C-alpha positions as CSV (number, residue, x, y, z in Angstrom):
1,M,276.8,165.7,126.7
2,K,280.4,166.7,128.1
3,N,283.4,167.5,127.7
4,K,285.2,165.0,125.1
5,V,288.1,165.6,125.6
6,I,288.3,164.8,129.4
7,S,285.8,162.1,128.6
8,I,288.4,160.0,127.0
9,L,290.0,159.5,130.4
10,I,286.9,158.5,131.9
11,C,287.5,154.4,131.2
12,L,290.1,152.1,129.7
13,T,287.4,150.0,128.2
14,A,283.6,150.2,127.8
15,S,283.4,147.0,130.1
16,F,285.6,147.9,133.1
17,A,283.1,151.1,133.1
18,A,280.5,149.4,133.1
19,I,281.5,147.3,136.1
20,E,282.8,150.3,137.9
21,I,279.5,152.4,137.5
22,C,277.7,149.1,138.5
23,A,279.3,148.7,141.8
24,Q,278.7,152.5,142.7
25,E,275.2,153.2,141.2
26,T,272.8,154.9,143.2
27,V,269.8,154.9,141.0
28,R,268.0,151.6,141.0
29,N,266.0,150.2,138.0
30,I,262.4,151.1,140.2
31,H,259.8,153.5,139.7
32,Y,260.3,157.2,141.2
33,Y,257.2,159.4,142.6
34,M,256.9,162.7,144.3
35,L,253.7,163.2,146.3
36,D,252.3,166.5,148.3
37,I,250.4,165.0,151.5
38,G,246.9,163.9,150.9
39,G,248.5,163.1,147.1
40,T,247.4,159.4,145.5
41,K,249.2,157.3,142.9
42,E,247.7,154.4,141.3
43,L,250.3,151.5,140.7
44,P,250.0,148.9,138.1
45,A,247.6,146.1,139.1
46,G,249.2,143.7,141.8
47,S,249.4,143.4,145.8
48,Y,251.8,146.0,147.2
49,V,253.0,147.1,151.0
50,S,254.3,150.1,152.3
51,G,257.9,150.0,154.1
52,D,256.5,153.4,156.0
53,K,253.1,153.3,156.5
54,E,252.9,156.8,158.4
55,T,254.8,158.4,155.3
56,V,252.8,156.5,152.2
57,S,249.6,154.2,152.8
58,V,249.0,151.1,150.3
59,T,245.5,150.1,149.9
60,G,245.1,147.6,147.3
61,N,247.4,149.2,144.4
62,M,246.8,153.0,145.6
63,L,248.9,154.5,147.4
64,T,248.2,157.7,149.5
65,A,250.5,160.6,151.2
66,M,249.9,161.1,155.0
67,A,253.3,162.7,156.1
68,D,256.5,164.3,154.3
69,G,259.4,162.4,154.0
70,D,260.5,159.3,151.9
71,C,258.9,155.4,151.6
72,I,259.8,152.2,149.8
73,I,257.5,150.8,148.2
74,Y,257.7,146.7,148.0
75,S,255.8,144.9,145.7
76,V,254.4,141.6,147.0
77,S,254.2,137.9,145.0
78,D,254.7,134.2,145.7
79,G,258.1,134.8,145.9
80,G,258.5,137.6,148.9
81,Q,258.7,141.4,148.3
82,K,260.8,143.0,145.9
83,E,261.4,147.2,145.7
84,F,258.8,148.6,143.4
85,A,258.9,152.5,144.0
86,H,261.0,155.1,145.8
87,V,258.2,157.6,147.0
88,T,259.0,161.2,148.0
89,V,256.3,163.4,150.2
90,G,256.4,167.6,150.2
91,W,259.3,167.8,148.7
92,Q,259.0,171.7,147.0
93,Q,259.5,172.9,143.7
94,Q,262.9,174.3,143.2
95,N,265.9,174.0,141.4
96,P,267.3,171.1,140.8
97,V,264.1,169.7,140.4
98,L,264.1,166.2,141.4
99,P,264.3,165.4,145.2
100,Y,267.9,165.1,146.6
101,S,267.2,161.7,148.0
102,W,266.8,160.1,144.9
103,R,270.3,160.7,144.1
104,M,268.9,161.3,139.9
105,Y,271.4,162.9,138.1
106,I,269.9,163.2,134.9
107,P,271.8,165.7,132.2
108,D,271.5,166.2,128.6
109,D,267.5,167.0,129.0
110,E,265.7,167.0,126.2
111,A,261.5,168.2,126.9
112,H,258.7,167.0,125.0
113,N,255.2,167.4,125.2
114,F,253.1,164.5,124.4
115,G,249.4,164.7,124.9
116,G,249.5,167.8,126.9
117,K,252.7,166.0,129.5
118,I,256.3,166.6,129.4
119,Y,258.8,164.1,129.1
120,I,262.1,164.3,129.5
121,Y,264.7,162.1,128.0
122,G,268.6,162.4,129.1
123,S,271.2,160.4,130.2
124,L,272.2,159.6,133.8
125,D,275.6,160.5,135.3
126,A,277.1,157.7,137.8
127,S,279.6,158.6,140.7
128,G,282.8,159.3,139.3
129,V,282.2,159.5,135.5
130,F,280.3,161.1,132.8
131,C,276.7,159.1,131.9
132,S,276.5,155.4,132.5
133,P,275.3,152.7,130.7
134,H,271.8,153.7,130.8
135,Y,269.0,156.0,129.6
136,M,266.3,158.0,132.3
137,S,263.3,159.3,131.4
138,L,261.0,161.3,133.3
139,S,257.4,162.4,132.8
140,S,254.9,165.3,134.7
141,G,251.5,166.5,134.2
142,D,252.1,169.9,136.1
143,L,255.7,170.2,135.7
144,R,256.0,169.8,139.6
145,H,255.4,166.1,140.7
146,W,257.9,163.8,138.3
147,E,258.1,160.3,138.0
148,S,260.6,157.6,136.6
149,R,259.9,154.3,135.8
150,G,263.5,153.3,136.1
151,Y,266.3,153.0,133.0
152,S,264.0,154.2,129.5
153,F,267.0,151.7,127.8
154,S,270.4,150.0,129.5
155,S,273.2,148.9,127.3
156,M,273.5,146.7,130.4
157,D,270.2,145.0,129.0
158,S,270.9,141.3,127.7
159,T,267.3,140.8,126.1
160,V,268.3,143.5,123.8
161,D,270.7,142.7,121.1
162,I,272.8,145.6,120.4
163,P,276.7,146.0,119.4
164,Y,278.5,147.1,122.4
165,P,277.2,145.8,125.6
166,G,277.8,147.9,128.5
167,R,279.4,150.6,127.1
168,I,278.4,154.3,128.3
169,L,275.5,156.1,126.4
170,W,275.5,159.9,125.7
171,D,272.8,162.3,124.9
172,S,268.9,160.9,124.3
173,D,265.8,162.6,122.5
174,G,262.3,161.1,122.3
175,H,260.3,161.3,119.7
176,F,256.5,160.0,118.5
177,Y,255.6,159.2,115.0
178,D,253.4,156.4,113.2
179,G,251.9,155.6,116.5
180,K,255.3,154.6,118.4
181,Y,257.6,156.5,120.6
182,W,261.2,156.3,119.6
183,L,264.6,157.1,121.7
184,Y,267.5,158.2,119.7
185,G,270.8,158.0,121.3
186,F,274.7,156.8,120.8
187,F,277.2,155.4,122.3
188,E,280.6,157.0,124.4
189,W,282.2,159.2,122.0
190,K,285.9,157.7,121.6
191,Q,288.9,159.4,120.1
192,G,289.5,157.9,116.5
193,Q,286.5,155.8,116.5
194,E,283.7,156.4,114.3
195,N,280.5,156.6,116.4
196,Y,276.8,156.0,115.1
197,T,273.5,157.6,115.6
198,F,270.7,154.6,116.9
199,V,267.3,154.2,117.6
200,L,264.7,152.0,119.3
201,E,261.5,152.0,119.9
202,S,258.8,151.6,122.6
203,D,254.9,151.9,122.9
204,D,255.1,153.7,125.6
205,P,256.9,157.3,125.9
206,M,259.0,156.2,128.9
207,G,260.0,152.8,127.5
208,P,261.5,150.4,128.0
209,F,262.8,151.1,124.7
210,R,263.9,147.7,122.7
211,N,264.4,146.9,118.9
212,F,267.9,148.3,118.4
213,R,269.2,149.6,115.3
214,W,271.3,152.2,113.3
215,V,270.1,155.5,111.8
216,T,271.4,154.9,108.0
217,G,271.8,157.6,105.1
218,D,269.5,156.6,102.3
219,R,271.7,156.6,99.3
220,S,274.7,155.3,101.1
221,G,273.2,153.1,103.5
222,K,275.5,153.8,106.2
223,P,275.3,154.6,109.7
224,V,274.9,158.4,110.4
225,D,278.0,159.4,112.3
226,G,276.9,162.1,115.0
227,I,276.3,162.8,118.4
228,S,273.3,164.8,120.1
229,T,270.7,163.4,117.5
230,E,267.3,165.1,118.3
231,V,264.0,164.9,116.0
232,L,260.9,167.5,115.7
233,T,258.3,166.7,113.7
234,D,256.9,170.0,111.8
235,S,253.4,171.4,111.3
236,D,253.2,169.7,108.1
237,G,254.0,166.3,109.9
238,Q,257.7,166.7,108.0
239,R,260.3,165.0,110.6
240,Y,263.5,166.7,110.9
241,T,266.8,165.6,112.6
242,T,269.5,168.1,114.0
243,Y,272.8,165.9,115.2
244,S,276.9,167.4,115.3
245,P,279.3,165.0,113.4
246,T,281.5,163.0,115.4
247,M,284.8,164.8,114.7
248,N,288.2,164.2,116.0
249,A,289.0,167.7,117.1
250,V,286.5,169.6,119.0
251,E,287.0,172.9,117.5
252,D,285.4,171.3,114.0
253,N,282.1,170.8,115.8
254,Y,279.6,172.0,114.1
255,A,275.3,171.1,113.6
256,V,273.4,169.7,110.8
257,I,269.7,170.0,109.8
258,A,268.7,167.0,107.7
259,R,265.3,165.4,106.9
260,L,264.1,161.8,108.1
261,K,262.6,159.6,105.9
262,A,261.9,157.1,108.2
263,A,262.4,156.6,112.2
264,D,266.0,155.0,111.0
265,V,266.5,156.9,107.5
266,I,267.9,160.0,106.9
267,D,267.5,161.8,103.4
268,E,270.8,162.4,103.0
269,A,270.7,164.9,99.9
270,S,268.7,167.0,101.9
271,A,271.4,167.6,104.8
272,V,272.8,170.9,105.6
273,N,275.4,172.4,107.9
274,V,274.1,174.9,109.6
275,G,276.9,175.3,112.2
276,Q,277.7,178.7,109.9
277,Y,274.9,180.7,111.4
278,L,276.0,179.6,115.2
279,R,278.7,181.5,117.7
280,D,281.2,179.0,119.3
281,F,279.3,175.9,118.3
282,Y,279.9,173.1,121.0
283,E,277.4,170.6,120.6
284,A,273.6,169.3,121.2
285,P,271.6,171.2,118.6
286,S,267.8,171.0,119.3
287,L,265.2,172.1,117.4
288,R,261.8,173.7,118.1
289,R,258.9,175.8,116.2
290,R,257.0,178.3,117.6
291,G,254.4,179.7,115.2
292,D,256.3,180.6,111.9
293,T,259.5,180.9,113.4
294,Y,262.4,178.0,114.6
295,Y,264.6,178.3,117.3
296,L,268.1,176.3,117.2
297,V,269.1,175.8,120.5
298,Y,272.5,174.6,121.3
299,A,275.7,174.4,124.3
300,E,277.6,177.2,123.5
301,N,281.7,177.6,124.1
302,C,282.8,180.8,125.8
303,G,284.9,181.9,123.4
304,R,286.5,180.5,120.1
305,I,286.4,176.3,121.0
306,T,290.7,175.5,121.3
307,D,292.3,172.4,122.6
308,R,292.7,174.0,125.9
309,N,289.0,176.3,125.7
310,H,286.2,174.1,125.6
311,T,284.1,174.9,127.9
312,P,280.3,174.9,126.7
313,K,278.3,176.9,129.9
314,R,276.2,178.3,127.9
315,L,272.9,177.3,126.4
316,S,272.3,180.1,123.3
317,Y,270.3,179.8,120.2
318,A,269.4,181.1,116.5
319,T,266.1,181.9,114.7
320,A,264.9,181.5,111.1
321,K,261.7,181.3,109.2
322,N,263.0,178.5,107.1
323,I,264.0,175.5,108.7
324,F,267.4,174.5,107.2
325,G,268.2,178.6,107.0
326,P,269.5,180.6,107.1
327,Y,269.6,181.6,110.8
328,T,270.5,184.6,112.9
329,Y,272.5,184.1,116.0
330,R,269.9,185.7,118.9
331,G,271.9,185.1,122.1
332,I,272.3,183.7,125.0
333,I,269.1,182.0,127.2
334,I,270.7,181.0,130.4
335,T,274.5,180.7,131.3
336,V,275.8,178.4,134.3
337,E,279.2,180.7,133.7
338,D,278.1,182.7,137.3
339,L,277.3,179.5,139.4
340,H,280.0,178.1,141.8
341,G,281.2,174.9,141.3
342,N,282.4,172.7,138.4
343,G,279.7,172.1,135.5
344,N,278.6,173.0,131.5
345,I,274.9,173.1,130.1
346,Q,273.0,171.3,127.9
347,G,269.3,171.7,127.2
348,S,266.1,172.5,125.4
349,I,262.9,174.7,125.5
350,E,259.6,173.3,125.0
351,H,255.9,174.8,125.7
352,F,253.7,173.6,128.8
353,G,250.1,175.0,128.5
354,N,250.1,178.8,127.9
355,D,254.0,179.5,128.6
356,W,257.5,178.0,127.2
357,Y,260.5,176.7,129.3
358,V,264.4,175.7,129.2
359,F,265.1,172.5,130.9
360,Y,269.1,172.5,131.2
361,H,270.9,170.6,133.6
362,R,273.6,172.2,135.9
363,A,276.0,170.5,138.5
364,L,275.3,169.9,141.8
365,N,277.9,170.3,144.8
366,G,280.4,171.3,143.1
367,K,280.3,167.6,141.1
368,W,280.8,168.1,137.3
369,N,279.4,164.0,136.6
370,N,276.2,165.2,139.2
371,R,274.4,167.5,137.1
372,A,270.9,167.8,137.9
373,L,267.5,168.7,136.0
374,C,266.4,172.4,136.3
375,I,263.9,174.1,134.6
376,E,262.9,177.9,134.2
377,K,260.4,179.8,132.9
378,I,261.2,181.7,129.7
379,R,259.3,184.6,128.2
380,F,259.4,186.4,124.7
381,D,259.7,190.2,123.6
382,S,257.3,191.5,120.8
383,D,259.6,190.6,118.0
384,G,259.3,186.7,119.1
385,L,262.9,186.8,120.7
386,I,264.0,184.9,123.9
387,I,264.1,187.6,126.7
388,P,267.8,186.0,128.9
389,V,267.0,183.9,131.7
390,V,268.7,184.1,135.1
391,P,269.4,180.6,137.0
392,T,267.2,180.6,140.2
393,S,267.0,178.7,143.2
394,S,263.1,178.6,143.2
395,G,263.1,177.8,139.3
396,I,259.3,177.8,138.1
397,A,257.8,178.2,141.9
398,E,256.4,182.0,140.9
399,K,256.6,183.2,144.3
400,G,260.1,181.5,145.5
401,L,260.8,179.1,147.9
402,D,258.3,177.8,150.3
403,L,260.1,179.1,153.8
404,S,258.1,176.7,155.6
405,R,260.1,173.8,154.3
406,P,263.4,173.8,154.7
407,V,266.0,175.7,152.1
408,Y,269.2,173.6,151.0
409,F,272.4,175.9,150.4
410,N,273.4,173.8,147.2
411,T,270.1,175.7,145.8
412,A,272.5,178.8,146.1
413,V,272.9,180.6,143.0
414,Y,275.0,183.8,143.3
415,G,276.9,185.1,146.1
416,K,281.0,184.9,146.6
417,N,283.6,183.0,148.3
418,Y,282.1,180.1,148.9
419,R,282.4,176.7,147.3
420,P,279.8,173.6,146.9
421,V,280.7,170.5,148.0
422,G,279.0,166.8,149.1
423,D,279.3,166.9,152.3
424,G,276.3,166.4,154.9
425,E,273.2,164.0,154.0
426,Y,272.6,166.1,150.6
427,G,275.5,168.4,150.2
428,S,276.6,171.7,151.4
429,V,278.5,175.0,150.8
430,L,281.9,175.4,152.2
431,V,283.2,178.8,153.4
432,E,286.8,178.7,154.5
433,S,286.3,182.9,156.2
434,S,284.0,184.9,154.8
435,A,281.0,184.6,152.0
436,E,277.9,185.6,150.7
437,I,275.7,183.2,149.5
438,G,272.7,183.9,147.8
439,F,269.1,182.4,146.5
440,R,267.0,183.8,144.2
441,Y,264.4,183.4,145.1
442,V,262.3,182.8,148.6
443,N,259.0,183.5,149.4
444,F,258.2,185.8,152.7
445,T,254.8,185.6,154.1
446,G,255.9,188.8,156.6
447,R,255.6,186.8,159.7
448,E,259.2,185.2,159.7
449,K,260.5,185.6,163.3
450,S,263.8,183.6,163.1
451,L,266.2,181.9,160.9
452,T,268.4,178.7,162.0
453,I,271.2,177.3,160.1
454,T,272.4,173.6,160.0
455,G,275.7,172.3,159.1
456,K,279.1,170.7,160.4
457,D,281.9,172.8,162.7
458,L,279.1,175.9,163.0
459,D,281.1,176.9,166.5
460,N,283.4,178.2,164.0
461,I,281.1,181.4,162.8
462,V,282.2,184.4,164.0
463,Y,279.2,186.6,162.5
464,I,276.1,186.0,160.5
465,T,273.8,188.6,158.6
466,I,270.4,187.7,156.5
467,I,269.9,190.2,154.3
468,A,266.6,190.6,152.2
469,N,266.6,192.7,148.9
470,G,269.7,194.0,149.8
471,K,268.8,195.1,153.4
472,T,269.9,193.8,156.7
473,V,266.8,191.8,158.2
474,G,268.8,189.3,161.0
475,E,272.0,189.3,162.6
476,R,274.1,187.7,165.5
477,R,277.1,187.3,166.8
478,G,278.6,183.5,166.6
479,N,276.4,180.2,165.8
480,G,272.7,180.3,166.7
481,T,269.1,180.7,165.6
482,V,269.4,184.5,164.0
483,V,266.0,186.7,165.3
484,L,264.6,188.3,162.1
485,K,262.9,192.1,162.1
486,N,261.2,193.8,159.2
487,V,261.1,190.8,156.8
488,P,259.8,192.0,153.0
489,K,256.7,190.4,152.0
490,G,256.4,188.0,148.4
491,K,259.3,187.2,146.0
492,T,262.9,188.0,147.9
493,E,266.7,187.7,147.6
494,L,267.6,186.1,150.0
495,T,271.7,186.6,151.2
496,V,273.5,184.6,154.1
497,A,276.4,186.8,154.5
498,V,278.7,184.2,157.2
499,T,282.2,185.2,158.7
500,T,284.0,182.5,160.3
501,L,287.5,181.7,162.1
502,R,287.8,178.4,160.0
503,N,286.0,176.0,158.0
504,V,282.2,175.9,157.9
505,S,280.1,173.5,155.8
506,L,276.4,174.7,155.7
507,E,273.6,172.4,154.5
508,K,270.7,173.7,154.9
509,L,268.6,176.8,157.1
510,T,264.7,176.8,158.2
511,V,263.0,179.6,159.2
512,S,260.1,180.4,161.7
513,T,257.2,182.4,162.7
514,V,258.4,182.1,166.3
515,L,261.4,183.5,168.0
516,P,264.1,181.8,169.8
517,G,262.9,180.1,173.5
518,H,258.7,180.2,172.2
C-alpha cells in the first residue's frame, strides 16, 4: 500500500486524479510477454503481424522470438491494425523482475500458486501518484518469463457498475473458490471517510474481473470497513480473510483475521484482532500456511508509529499453530531500509515447486511511486523460521546476473554516496564526487577481460576501480574501458568505485571477454 498521510495530498478529487493519470499513463491496456530467443507464444485465435520481424516473427497466431529486443504485435481485422501486445526478448532474470521497457510498476504484490503457476495481484503505480485507477495481474510458469493481459480491473471501465468511477485503487488480492476467481480490493483511503472492501469475480485468474459488490458482515449486513484484504483457503477448505480496519490515525492500525462465509460475507463473530501479537504493525497482513504453521506477513514500521514516523520499510512476520493465534513475532523477512532511494515495502510469501519465495516491491530510480516487483528465495531453519533475506540485484537467478548481458546500475543494492535517479533510457545512479555502487550478485565465468560503463557526463570521471568479492580486479584513470585481471569464477559481489570531478550519471555496464582494441 502506501503512506496514508502523504496520500491524502495526492489529488483534490478522484475525477481529477483519473484525468491526470490517464494523461500520464505509460502502461497500456495490452498484453505483455517475455521470451528468450527461440521461445514461442501462442496468442488467442486471430490474425497478427509483427512490428519488427527481426525480433519476433509471427505465423498465424504463433510468436517466435528471433533476437533480443522489444517488439509490438498488432492484431489485424477489417478495421485495420490494433496494438495487441508488447513482447520483450532476452531480458535476463534480475531484480526488479519486469523489463524496464514495460514501465510497469506493480506494488503491493500478493502471490498465489494456482495449478502450478504463480499469479501476482497488485496495484499499478502511475506517474506522479501512488497507484492508479487500475489493478494488474501477472502470471508465470517458471518465475522467469512473466506475462500480463492488461488491466485485471479498472475503475474507469464503464462496463462495470461501481460506486466511484475513476477513483484510485489500492491493494488487491486474488482467490480461487467455488470454480471462480475472486479479486478483493478497496478504493483509495481518505481521511474521515469510510472505505469498504469489495470483491469481483472472473472465470480466469488474470481477469478481467466483473460483478462488483461490497464485502459485508453476516449479522450487520454492513460493508466491511478495511484495507489490504487478503484471503487464505485452509487445508480443510475453510476460507479466512485478513485485513486492516481503516483508522483516522495511522498509529491505531491493527490486523484482523475472520472467517469467510461466502466470497462477499464475513463471519463477524469470528473476527479477531491479532495486532496485539505484531511489532509496529503498519498495514497489509498476508496469511499463508506451511505444514502445521501459519505465517502472518505484514509491513512493519521502522519503530513506533507516530504522526512523524510512518515508514513501513520492513516486511516482517509472526507464526502460530492456530489461525486465530496467539501469534509469536519472528522478525524481519526482508527490509529496504538500507537501499538507496525512497520507497516502502509490502509483499507476500508463496511456494512454487519445492521452494518458497518472498515477493515484494522496492522503489525504482529513487521514485517512491515507481515501486517495482522483486523476488527472493527464502529458506527455513529446522524450527520452520524464515532465515532473513537480503535484497539482491540478481533475484532468484541462482548464479547471479549474466555478465554477457548489460547490467543496469539501478539494480544496485549496496554501496555509498550515490543516488538513484530517472536519467537515461531506464534510469541511472547519480555520483557527485566519489561513490561505491554494489551489485549482489553477478556470475563471473573467469573469462572476462574488460568492463565498460555507459552513462552521462562520463568525462567527469577521474578514477574507476572494479572490486569482486572485496578484491580489486580492474582500475584505470579517467573514463574508458577497464581491463580486468584475475576475476573470480561463480557468484560474486561486484562493486564499482568511481571518483568524479562533477556529477556523473551511470546507466549500465557491459563486460566483454576480449581486451580493448581486440
